[in-house]
N, C-alpha and C positions, 0 to 999 in steps of 0.2 A: 504494500500500500504506500510505503514511503516514496518509492520511485514514481508511482502514479501521481501522488499529490505534489511532489516537487516540480513536476512539469507544468503545473498550473501557472507558476511564476513566469516560465518561458513563453507560454501561450499568451499571457497577459502582456508581456513585454512586446511580443510580435504585434498584438492587437493595438497597443498604445502607439507604437512606432508607425504602424499602417495608418492609424487615424490622423497622424500628423504628416502623412506623406513622406516619411523617412524610410519606409520599407514597403516593398511591393509584394503583396501576398501572391501575385501572379507568378512569382518565382517558384512556387510550389508545383507548377505545371511541368517542371523539369526534375528528373530523378536526382536524389542527392545521396551522398555517402556520409553517414554520421559516425563512421568508425575510423576513417582515415581523413586527413585534411591536406589541403594545399598549403604552401608557405604563407600566402596571404590570409587564408582562413585561420591558420595557426596563430598569426599575429593578433587577429581579432579575438580569438579564444584567450590568448594571454592578457589582452586588455580587459576582457570580461571577467577575468579572475580577480579583478579589484573589488568585485561585489561578493558579499558574504554568502549568498545563496549559491552562486557559481562555485565558490571555494568549497562548499559542502559537497558538490558533485565531483570536483576534480582532485580532491585530496582524500586518501584513505585514512588520514589522521583526524578528519573532521566528520561529525555527524554520523548517522546510521545508514547512509545511502551507499557507502562503499565508493568505489571508483565508478562513476556514472557520468561520463563526459558527453554522451549522445545528445542530450538536450542543449548543452552548451555549444557543441559543434553545429547543431541544427540552427540555432539562432545566429551564430557567426556566419554560416553559409548564406542565410537570408539577408543579413546585413551586407555581406560582400556582393551578392548578386544584385542587390538593389542599387548599388553604386551611389549611396546617399552620402550626405554630409556627416562624417564621423563625429565631429565636434557637437553638432546638434543632436545626433543620435545618443551619444553618451551623456550629454547634458540632460536630456529627457529621462534617461535611465537613472541618473544620479538624483534628480529632483523628485521623481516619483517613488524612488526606492522599491520599485517592482522586483528588482533582483537583490534586495537587501541593502545593507549599509555599504557605502563606498569607502574603500581603504585608500586614501590619497597617498600615503607613504608607499604602499605597494605599487600604485600606478606610477609614481615618480621614479621608482626603481627599475621600471621597464626600459630596455634600450630603445632609442628612437629608430624605428624602422619604417620605411615607406611602403605603403600598400598600393599595389597597382589595381586600379579599377578601370574597367572598360565595358562597353556594351556587349562585348563578346565573351563575358564570363559565364554565360549560360551554356550548359552542355546541349548537344543535339538531342532532340526527343528520340526515345528509343523506337526501333521499328516494331518491336513486339510489346504489347501492353503489359505493364507490371501490375501485380496485385497490390493495391494500396493497403491491404491488411497485413502484408508481409512485414515482419519486424526484425531488424538486424541485431537488436539488443533486447535482452529480457526486460520486460517492464516498460518499454519505450512505446508511447502511443502517438506522439506527434507525427504528422504526415510527412513522409519523405518523397512522396510523389502523388499528385492529385490530377486526375483527369476530370475536367469540368469545374463546377463552381466550388470554390473553397468554403464559401459561406454554408453551403449545403452539408459539407463534411463536418464543419464545426457545430452546426445545429444538431446533427446526428450524434456527434461526440458529446455535446453538452448534455443531451438526454441520457446517454450512457454514464457519463461522469456523475450526474445527479443521482442515478440509481446506485452506483458504486458507493458514493458518499453516504447515501441513506442506509444502505445495507451495512456499511461499516459502523455507522452510528447505532443501528439496531443491535449489532453484536457487541460492540465495545462501549456503548453508552452515548447518550446525546452529547453533542459538541466534542466528541473524542477525535474527530477529524482535524480539529485545531482551527476551525474557522476559515472556511473557503472564501477567497476574495472573488471567485468566479460565480459561485452559486449564491443567488440572492434569495432570501426567504420571502 
């Protein structure tokens, strides 16, 4: 359940960035690899590590999630593919605290590296359709490839998420999920 719940923050970050036109959800129309990264995506992952929720996914020393980098890579790929303004992107993430507290000293310790953005960062669409239900990592639910309307996917996912949260509460006690920011009562 912890892996399922932690991804809520990454979904909310994607949604907040999309609402400010800093991220293009249409990038989900192209398959993505959330296990391996390119150099540019790895730089964005390192930058995202300045947030406490991200640190809980990328460090085996923190939290009970273990090493669970897939949602971090997922968001980094979307940020890279969107070719958006990184300063505005990170400013929004810092001010909203969607990904937790921002560790400025960690961010300042990162080496200055240039990220190459181009409109050609999107991979070619596959010739064979992929199953959007295939999951490359246990407990990972964020979409790695969507054919069609991403809003339809998230509406369906929201319904499933609500049921999982409710079932968890029925088994473990009311409010045991820890207060979802996605599910509104």
